[in-house]
VMD Tcl script that draws the C-alpha trace (Angstrom):
set ca {
  {55.09 2.91 49.36}
  {51.98 4.00 50.78}
  {48.48 3.01 49.66}
  {46.40 5.78 48.55}
  {43.41 6.62 51.05}
  {40.09 4.65 49.43}
  {37.68 7.06 48.13}
  {34.19 5.92 47.91}
  {32.34 6.74 44.79}
  {28.74 7.78 45.09}
  {26.37 5.51 44.32}
  {24.80 5.71 40.83}
  {21.45 5.93 40.68}
  {19.58 3.38 38.39}
  {18.59 4.76 35.08}
  {14.78 5.00 34.50}
  {13.22 2.47 32.39}
  {12.80 3.46 28.73}
  {9.52 4.63 27.70}
  {8.22 2.80 24.99}
  {6.36 4.60 22.29}
  {2.75 4.16 22.23}
  {1.42 0.93 20.53}
  {0.22 1.59 18.23}
  {1.46 5.01 17.37}
  {-0.88 7.51 16.45}
  {-1.05 7.99 12.90}
  {-3.13 9.19 10.08}
  {-3.29 5.75 8.20}
  {-2.32 2.04 9.01}
  {-2.18 -1.07 6.73}
  {-3.40 -4.43 7.94}
  {-3.52 -7.76 6.64}
  {-6.72 -9.37 7.67}
  {-6.48 -13.31 8.71}
  {-9.72 -15.21 8.95}
  {-10.99 -16.03 12.43}
  {-8.43 -13.61 14.09}
  {-8.85 -10.32 15.48}
  {-5.51 -7.98 16.18}
  {-6.38 -5.58 18.94}
  {-4.02 -2.67 17.44}
  {-6.31 -2.38 14.47}
  {-9.46 -1.10 16.65}
  {-7.16 0.72 18.77}
  {-5.65 2.80 15.92}
  {-9.16 3.09 14.32}
  {-10.16 4.39 17.38}
  {-7.16 7.03 17.82}
  {-8.06 8.18 14.26}
  {-6.40 6.25 11.81}
  {-7.65 5.05 8.29}
  {-7.24 1.45 8.22}
  {-6.44 -0.07 4.90}
  {-6.51 -3.82 4.52}
  {-5.94 -6.68 2.25}
  {-6.19 -10.48 2.86}
  {-4.79 -13.78 1.86}
  {-5.93 -16.90 0.59}
  {-8.75 -18.54 3.20}
  {-7.11 -21.79 3.98}
  {-10.39 -22.52 5.54}
  {-12.44 -22.80 2.59}
  {-15.43 -20.74 4.47}
  {-14.71 -17.45 2.30}
  {-17.12 -15.76 5.08}
  {-16.55 -12.13 5.58}
  {-18.13 -12.36 9.05}
  {-14.79 -14.31 9.91}
  {-13.05 -10.91 9.53}
  {-13.94 -9.10 12.56}
  {-11.31 -6.26 12.03}
  {-13.13 -5.53 8.52}
  {-15.65 -3.26 11.00}
  {-12.72 -0.92 11.32}
  {-11.29 -0.62 7.97}
  {-11.56 2.56 5.68}
  {-10.86 0.27 2.91}
  {-10.53 -3.31 1.90}
  {-8.24 -4.30 -1.19}
  {-8.49 -7.85 -2.16}
  {-7.61 -9.33 -5.33}
  {-10.49 -10.45 -7.98}
  {-10.57 -14.15 -6.72}
  {-10.74 -13.34 -2.97}
  {-13.29 -10.51 -3.80}
  {-15.54 -12.76 -5.63}
  {-15.42 -15.81 -3.37}
  {-16.16 -13.67 -0.30}
  {-19.28 -12.08 -1.92}
  {-20.28 -15.01 -3.66}
  {-20.32 -13.44 -7.13}
  {-18.80 -14.09 -10.82}
  {-17.84 -10.62 -11.43}
  {-15.11 -8.57 -9.87}
  {-16.96 -5.55 -10.00}
  {-20.05 -6.86 -8.68}
  {-17.98 -7.94 -6.03}
  {-16.43 -4.38 -5.47}
  {-20.26 -3.41 -4.98}
  {-20.78 -5.90 -2.51}
  {-17.78 -4.94 -0.65}
  {-18.84 -1.60 -0.68}
  {-21.58 -2.04 1.48}
  {-19.39 -3.38 4.37}
  {-16.69 -0.79 3.92}
  {-16.38 2.87 3.08}
  {-13.89 1.95 0.20}
  {-13.59 -1.07 -1.77}
  {-10.86 -1.79 -4.47}
  {-10.56 -5.11 -6.46}
  {-7.10 -5.28 -8.22}
  {-7.63 -7.40 -11.63}
  {-4.12 -8.14 -12.51}
  {-3.39 -7.19 -15.87}
  {-6.74 -5.52 -16.39}
  {-5.84 -3.03 -13.41}
  {-8.11 -2.18 -10.48}
  {-11.68 -1.16 -9.95}
  {-12.83 0.84 -6.83}
  {-16.27 1.83 -5.51}
  {-16.83 4.58 -3.03}
  {-19.28 3.07 -0.56}
  {-20.32 6.66 0.87}
  {-21.13 7.99 -2.67}
  {-21.63 5.39 -4.82}
  {-19.01 6.43 -7.00}
  {-17.04 3.93 -9.28}
  {-13.71 4.10 -11.11}
  {-11.43 1.57 -12.85}
  {-7.96 2.10 -14.32}
  {-6.07 -0.17 -16.76}
  {-2.63 -1.67 -15.61}
  {0.75 -0.21 -16.97}
  {2.41 -2.96 -19.15}
  {5.78 -3.41 -18.07}
  {8.41 -6.03 -18.36}
  {8.38 -7.72 -14.38}
  {11.49 -8.82 -12.94}
  {10.20 -9.20 -9.50}
  {6.57 -8.94 -8.49}
  {7.47 -9.32 -4.84}
  {6.06 -6.79 -2.91}
  {3.95 -5.24 -5.56}
  {0.82 -5.61 -3.67}
  {2.17 -3.58 -0.76}
  {3.38 -0.87 -3.17}
  {-0.08 -0.82 -4.60}
  {-1.89 -0.44 -1.09}
  {0.72 2.33 -0.18}
  {0.06 4.12 -3.44}
  {-3.54 4.17 -2.83}
  {-3.04 5.43 0.93}
  {-0.95 8.08 -0.41}
  {-3.70 9.45 -2.59}
  {-6.65 8.96 0.02}
  {-4.69 10.94 2.42}
  {-4.26 13.34 -0.28}
  {-7.92 13.58 -1.13}
  {-7.56 12.88 -4.51}
  {-10.24 11.57 -7.11}
  {-10.91 8.06 -6.87}
  {-9.36 7.45 -10.32}
  {-6.45 9.13 -9.55}
  {-5.69 7.22 -6.33}
  {-5.99 4.34 -8.75}
  {-3.68 5.34 -11.32}
  {-1.01 6.50 -8.68}
  {-1.26 2.95 -7.10}
  {-0.91 0.89 -10.07}
  {2.07 3.23 -11.48}
  {4.03 2.70 -8.26}
  {2.97 -1.19 -8.43}
  {4.32 -1.13 -11.93}
  {7.48 0.78 -11.37}
  {8.30 -1.48 -8.57}
  {8.03 -4.92 -10.49}
  {10.86 -3.42 -12.67}
  {13.32 -3.79 -9.86}
  {14.64 -6.51 -7.65}
  {13.94 -6.64 -3.74}
  {10.74 -6.40 -2.64}
  {10.23 -3.26 -0.59}
  {13.77 -2.09 -1.81}
  {12.05 -1.58 -5.28}
  {9.37 0.67 -4.06}
  {9.58 4.07 -6.32}
  {10.14 7.43 -4.55}
  {9.07 10.96 -6.16}
  {12.39 10.86 -8.40}
  {11.51 7.85 -9.92}
  {7.93 8.62 -10.56}
  {8.93 12.04 -11.92}
  {11.63 10.24 -14.33}
  {8.92 7.87 -15.74}
  {6.46 10.82 -16.41}
  {8.93 12.95 -18.30}
  {9.92 9.94 -20.21}
  {6.66 8.92 -21.19}
  {5.58 11.91 -22.29}
  {8.23 12.19 -24.99}
  {7.19 8.66 -26.66}
  {5.70 9.53 -30.23}
  {3.47 6.79 -29.96}
  {2.10 7.35 -26.58}
  {-1.51 6.79 -26.15}
  {-3.31 10.18 -25.43}
  {-5.74 8.98 -23.00}
  {-2.77 7.39 -20.85}
  {-1.14 10.84 -20.71}
  {-4.56 12.36 -19.67}
  {-4.83 9.50 -16.95}
  {-1.60 10.74 -15.32}
  {-1.58 14.48 -15.98}
  {-2.47 14.78 -12.55}
  {1.26 14.04 -11.76}
  {2.33 17.26 -13.15}
  {1.63 19.63 -10.23}
  {2.82 17.06 -7.43}
  {6.29 15.94 -9.08}
  {9.69 17.77 -8.55}
  {10.90 19.87 -11.39}
  {14.01 17.87 -11.83}
  {14.51 13.94 -12.27}
  {17.13 11.34 -13.07}
  {17.62 10.35 -16.52}
  {15.84 7.30 -17.44}
  {16.51 4.33 -16.95}
  {17.27 4.68 -13.15}
  {19.78 2.52 -11.40}
  {20.04 1.32 -7.71}
  {21.63 -1.18 -5.50}
  {20.59 -4.49 -5.59}
  {20.00 -6.55 -2.71}
  {22.03 -9.87 -2.76}
  {20.10 -11.74 0.43}
  {18.58 -15.02 -1.17}
  {20.28 -14.76 -4.63}
  {22.23 -18.31 -5.31}
  {24.73 -18.75 -8.07}
}
mol new
graphics top color blue
foreach p $ca { graphics top sphere $p radius 0.5 }
foreach p [lrange $ca 0 end-1] q [lrange $ca 1 end] { graphics top cylinder $p $q radius 0.2 }
display resetview
């Protein structure tokens, strides 16, 4: 048989290199974890582009507990340490005094108090608020601190009163510890709505608690799934 004539294929032009998104991308808010003696360039960049930076901090392994060793604190809108961290950084013996001292360094100082809830001070206005924690049966505390911060960010971006922000942050954290899975346990609006519907039906509910979360009424969907909710449970990390 005859060989078919060879036809040269046109050369394919190389594809352009992918364009990576701006780093960090523009956002209304960002969450950072501060480390003593370390500065993350993206924090300053994000703040310069208009993002509100909300930061927590871990245990200071150096033992110095020096706020000046947290250079990115200067770019933060809010600083959210726990009570022990706050008192060590401010050399105080009271979490509330620590919050007021921190409010001289950042616009918003929020100190988590464990079973006592959280205390916050607005450094711009001097306003302070404290909201007690919600008593729940905790199954997995993994990620509860991150959920608390995310809840506080949500309330801040919505321009809620300081006490409502604390209440919402504490509620989301309380709901998250009742499920397994860290970030997978973070509640959505449906879970929050179901909780709100349930507690209003309890005969022995504290009227002050109902009033504390009454702001949810205008925010939540009109329908909610029945309580208790069921969700998929992650299996990674579980052993028999």
